[in-house]
MARTI-144988 format. One record per residue (C-alpha): residue number from 1; residue in three letters; z, x, y. Coordinates in Angstrom, 1 decimal. Layout:
R  seq  type      pz      px      py
R  NUM   ALA       Z       X       Y
...
This chain:
R  seq  type      pz      px      py
R    1   MET    56.7   171.3    54.5
R    2   ARG    57.4   173.5    57.5
R    3   VAL    56.2   172.7    60.6
R    4   ASP    56.6   174.2    64.1
R    5   LEU    59.3   172.1    66.1
R    6   ASN    60.6   174.8    68.4
R    7   GLY    62.1   174.1    71.9
R    8   LYS    61.3   170.1    70.6
R    9   VAL    64.3   168.0    71.7
R   10   ALA    64.2   165.0    69.2
R   11   LEU    65.7   161.8    69.1
R   12   VAL    66.6   159.8    66.2
R   13   THR    68.7   156.8    65.8
R   14   GLY    70.3   155.6    63.0
R   15   ALA    71.0   159.3    62.1
R   16   ALA    74.4   159.4    60.6
R   17   ARG    73.3   158.2    56.7
R   18   GLY    70.0   157.4    54.9
R   19   ILE    66.8   157.6    55.8
R   20   GLY    67.9   158.5    59.4
R   21   LEU    69.9   161.7    58.3
R   22   ALA    67.4   163.1    56.1
R   23   ILE    64.3   162.4    59.6
R   24   ALA    66.9   164.0    61.6
R   25   ASP    67.8   166.9    58.5
R   26   ALA    64.1   167.2    57.9
R   27   LEU    63.6   167.2    61.9
R   28   GLU    66.1   170.1    62.5
R   29   ALA    65.3   173.1    60.0
R   30   ASN    62.5   172.9    60.8
R   31   GLY    63.2   174.4    64.6
R   32   ALA    64.1   171.1    67.0
R   33   PHE    67.8   170.3    68.8
R   34   VAL    67.9   167.1    67.3
R   35   VAL    70.7   164.2    68.8
R   36   ARG    71.6   162.0    66.2
R   37   GLY    72.6   158.6    67.2
R   38   ASP    74.3   156.0    64.9
R   39   VAL    77.0   153.2    65.6
R   40   PHE    78.7   155.2    62.8
R   41   PRO    78.6   158.7    63.4
R   42   ALA    80.6   160.2    60.2
R   43   GLU    83.9   162.0    61.5
R   44   ASP    82.5   164.8    59.8
R   45   ALA    79.4   164.9    61.5
R   46   PRO    77.6   167.9    63.6
R   47   ALA    78.0   168.2    68.0
R   48   SER    75.0   166.7    68.1
R   49   CYS    76.1   162.5    67.0
R   50   VAL    76.8   160.5    69.6
R   51   MET    78.0   156.9    69.5
R   52   MET    74.3   155.0    70.3
R   53   ASP    73.7   151.0    69.6
R   54   VAL    70.0   150.0    69.7
R   55   THR    71.9   146.9    71.8
R   56   ASP    73.3   147.8    74.2
R   57   PRO    70.7   149.7    77.3
R   58   SER    74.1   151.1    78.5
R   59   GLN    75.1   153.0    75.1
R   60   ILE    71.4   153.6    74.8
R   61   LYS    71.1   154.8    79.2
R   62   GLU    74.7   156.4    79.0
R   63   VAL    72.1   158.8    75.6
R   64   MET    68.9   158.9    77.8
R   65   ASP    71.0   161.1    80.5
R   66   THR    72.7   163.4    78.5
R   67   ILE    69.4   163.8    77.1
R   68   GLU    68.1   163.8    80.9
R   69   TYR    71.3   166.5    81.4
R   70   LYS    71.4   169.4    78.8
R   71   PHE    67.6   169.7    78.3
R   72   GLY    65.1   167.9    81.0
R   73   LYS    63.6   166.9    78.5
R   74   LEU    62.8   164.5    74.8
R   75   ASN    59.5   164.9    72.4
R   76   ILE    60.2   163.6    69.6
R   77   LEU    61.5   160.0    69.1
R   78   VAL    62.2   158.6    65.6
R   79   ASN    63.3   154.1    65.9
R   80   ASN    65.0   154.4    62.8
R   81   ALA    68.1   152.9    63.7
R   82   GLY    67.8   149.0    61.6
R   83   VAL    69.5   146.0    58.8
R   84   ASN    68.6   143.5    56.9
R   85   THR    71.0   140.8    55.5
R   86   MET    72.6   141.0    52.3
R   87   ALA    74.2   137.7    52.1
R   88   HIS    71.6   135.9    53.5
R   89   ARG    69.2   136.0    50.8
R   90   VAL    67.6   132.7    51.0
R   91   ASN    64.9   130.5    52.1
R   92   LEU    63.9   129.6    56.2
R   93   ASP    65.0   126.8    56.7
R   94   GLN    68.3   127.7    55.2
R   95   PHE    68.5   131.5    57.4
R   96   PRO    71.3   131.4    60.2
R   97   ARG    70.5   131.8    63.4
R   98   GLU    72.8   134.3    64.2
R   99   GLU    71.9   136.2    61.4
R  100   TRP    68.1   135.9    62.7
R  101   ASP    69.4   136.9    65.9
R  102   ARG    70.7   140.2    64.7
R  103   ILE    68.1   141.5    62.5
R  104   LEU    65.4   141.5    65.5
R  105   ALA    68.1   142.5    67.4
R  106   VAL    68.4   146.0    65.5
R  107   ASP    65.2   146.4    64.1
R  108   LEU    62.1   145.2    67.1
R  109   THR    64.8   145.0    70.3
R  110   GLY    66.3   147.8    69.9
R  111   VAL    62.5   149.4    69.2
R  112   TYR    62.2   148.4    72.2
R  113   GLU    65.2   149.0    74.3
R  114   VAL    65.0   152.6    73.2
R  115   SER    61.1   153.2    73.7
R  116   ARG    60.8   152.5    77.2
R  117   SER    63.9   154.6    78.1
R  118   ALA    62.3   157.3    75.9
R  119   ILE    59.1   157.3    77.8
R  120   PRO    60.8   158.8    81.3
R  121   LEU    61.4   162.1    79.6
R  122   MET    58.4   162.3    77.0
R  123   ARG    56.3   161.6    80.1
R  124   ILE    58.4   164.9    81.7
R  125   ALA    57.1   166.9    78.8
R  126   GLY    53.9   166.2    79.2
R  127   GLY    53.5   164.3    77.0
R  128   GLY    55.4   163.8    72.7
R  129   ARG    56.1   161.6    70.0
R  130   ILE    57.2   158.0    69.2
R  131   ILE    57.4   157.2    65.5
R  132   ASN    59.0   153.8    64.2
R  133   ILE    60.5   153.2    61.2
R  134   ALA    58.9   149.6    59.9
R  135   SER    59.0   148.6    56.5
R  136   ILE    56.3   146.9    53.3
R  137   ALA    58.0   143.9    54.5
R  138   GLY    55.7   144.1    57.9
R  139   LEU    52.1   144.6    55.5
R  140   VAL    53.2   142.1    52.8
R  141   PRO    55.6   139.9    53.5
R  142   LEU    58.1   139.6    50.7
R  143   ARG    60.4   136.6    50.0
R  144   LEU    64.4   135.4    51.6
R  145   GLN    64.4   138.0    54.2
R  146   CYS    62.4   135.8    56.6
R  147   ALA    64.2   138.0    60.0
R  148   PHE    63.1   141.7    58.2
R  149   THR    60.0   141.0    57.6
R  150   ALA    59.2   139.0    60.9
R  151   ALA    61.1   142.2    62.8
R  152   LYS    59.2   144.9    60.9
R  153   ALA    55.8   143.1    61.5
R  154   GLY    56.5   142.7    64.9
R  155   VAL    57.6   146.8    64.7
R  156   ILE    54.3   147.7    63.9
R  157   ASN    51.7   145.9    66.4
R  158   LEU    54.3   146.6    69.1
R  159   THR    53.7   150.8    67.4
R  160   ARG    49.6   149.8    67.9
R  161   ALA    50.3   148.8    71.3
R  162   MET    52.9   152.1    72.1
R  163   ALA    49.3   153.4    70.9
R  164   ILE    46.9   152.4    73.1
R  165   GLU    49.2   151.5    76.8
R  166   LEU    50.8   155.8    76.2
R  167   GLY    48.0   157.2    73.9
R  168   SER    46.4   158.3    77.6
R  169   GLU    49.5   160.1    78.6
R  170   GLY    49.7   162.6    75.6
R  171   ILE    52.8   160.2    74.2
R  172   LEU    51.1   159.6    70.6
R  173   THR    53.0   156.2    68.9
R  174   ASN    52.6   155.8    65.0
R  175   ALA    54.7   153.8    62.0
R  176   ILE    56.0   154.6    59.0
R  177   ALA    56.2   152.3    56.5
R  178   PRO    58.6   152.8    53.6
R  179   GLY    58.6   150.8    50.7
R  180   SER    62.2   151.0    48.8
R  181   VAL    64.1   154.2    48.6
R  182   LEU    67.3   154.9    47.2
R  183   THR    70.1   154.4    49.9
R  184   GLU    73.6   153.3    50.3
R  185   GLY    72.1   149.9    50.9
R  186   THR    70.3   149.1    48.2
R  187   ARG    72.8   150.7    45.9
R  188   LYS    74.5   147.3    47.5
R  189   LEU    71.6   145.6    46.8
R  190   PHE    70.0   147.2    44.3
R  191   TYR    70.3   149.9    42.4
R  192   GLY    74.4   150.7    41.7
R  193   GLU    75.6   149.5    38.6
R  194   ASP    77.3   146.7    40.9
R  195   GLY    74.3   145.6    42.8
R  196   LEU    73.8   142.3    44.2
R  197   PHE    71.0   142.0    43.2
R  198   ASN    71.0   145.1    39.7
R  199   ALA    69.8   143.1    36.7
R  200   ARG    66.5   142.4    38.5
R  201   VAL    66.3   145.9    39.4
R  202   GLN    63.0   146.3    36.3
R  203   GLN    61.0   143.2    37.7
R  204   MET    60.8   144.8    41.4
R  205   LEU    59.1   148.3    40.5
R  206   ALA    57.2   146.7    38.4
R  207   HIS    55.2   146.6    41.6
R  208   VAL    55.5   150.2    42.3
R  209   PRO    53.2   152.8    40.0
R  210   LEU    55.3   155.5    40.7
R  211   GLY    57.8   153.5    38.0
R  212   ARG    60.6   154.9    40.8
R  213   PRO    62.7   154.1    44.0
R  214   GLY    62.2   156.6    46.5
R  215   GLU    63.8   159.2    48.2
R  216   PRO    65.1   159.3    51.7
R  217   GLU    63.6   163.0    52.4
R  218   GLU    60.2   162.1    50.4
R  219   ILE    60.4   159.5    54.5
R  220   ALA    61.6   162.6    56.3
R  221   HIS    58.3   164.2    55.2
R  222   ALA    56.0   161.4    56.5
R  223   ALA    58.6   162.0    59.8
R  224   LEU    58.1   165.9    60.1
R  225   PHE    53.8   165.5    59.4
R  226   PHE    54.5   162.8    63.0
R  227   ALA    55.8   164.8    65.0
R  228   ALA    54.3   167.8    63.8
R  229   PRO    51.9   169.3    66.9
R  230   GLU    48.9   169.8    64.3
R  231   SER    49.3   165.7    64.1
R  232   SER    47.6   165.1    67.4
R  233   TYR    44.2   163.0    67.4
R  234   ILE    46.8   160.5    64.6
R  235   ASN    48.0   157.8    66.9
R  236   GLY    48.9   154.1    66.7
R  237   HIS    48.5   154.9    62.6
R  238   CYS    51.2   152.8    60.5
R  239   LEU    51.9   155.1    57.3
R  240   THR    52.9   153.6    54.0
R  241   VAL    55.2   156.1    52.0
R  242   ASP    55.8   153.3    49.0
R  243   GLY    54.7   154.6    46.2
R  244   GLY    52.0   152.5    45.8
R  245   TRP    53.9   149.6    46.0
R  246   THR    50.6   147.7    48.9
R  247   ALA    47.7   149.0    47.1
R  248   GLY    47.7   146.5    44.4
R  249   TYR    48.7   144.7    41.7
R  250   THR    49.6   146.8    39.0
R  251   ARG    49.4   144.2    35.9
R  252   GLU    46.5   143.6    33.5
R  253   PHE    45.2   140.5    33.8
């Protein structure tokens, strides 16, 4: 997919690996200058990588100040930074409060904090695109992931609230809800031979009509679509990229 993003400045959070890395690469390949924020920048990371903890307002401000100094504007924001839990796949009554707080701080409050700091730079640009990475868990709740499910449901409705608040200023806000995607994290949980839930992979994939996990690049194509100049009348939408997982049951009755 090719779109014209020449002259656009983008910020992608959680851009050092997985979906965030794929999105940053796709935006850059289509002409945007991409600032790649992450708490774990790779050793061989490009110069555009910056240390950015989305739970730290001072770090967020530093990144935004740098963008304003270097470029004077921000056109595209991708709120991708997110975490889930591996050790605590348990019912709500057993779910530790500190783990709840950690996940909500990154996955939901982080979207709020980064967005509110980015909006003034988008106003300078005369408009912009905010793309929030949610999850199908925010649409169809999953067992044993109460914090992640709550956070991603919050991201979806926050996206809609932002769309109706900011649309009149030319700032369009949309979300992407990925299904299961092949990343370093899901390899540790499902797809690696020593994955924590490797024995249940086929049981999980039985709900996906395409019968496979997604690739990070497939999520990046959706982000590129929302960032494209041609997507100028799409606002407040949540696009599922899940191989058909949430379309309905695949089993026969």
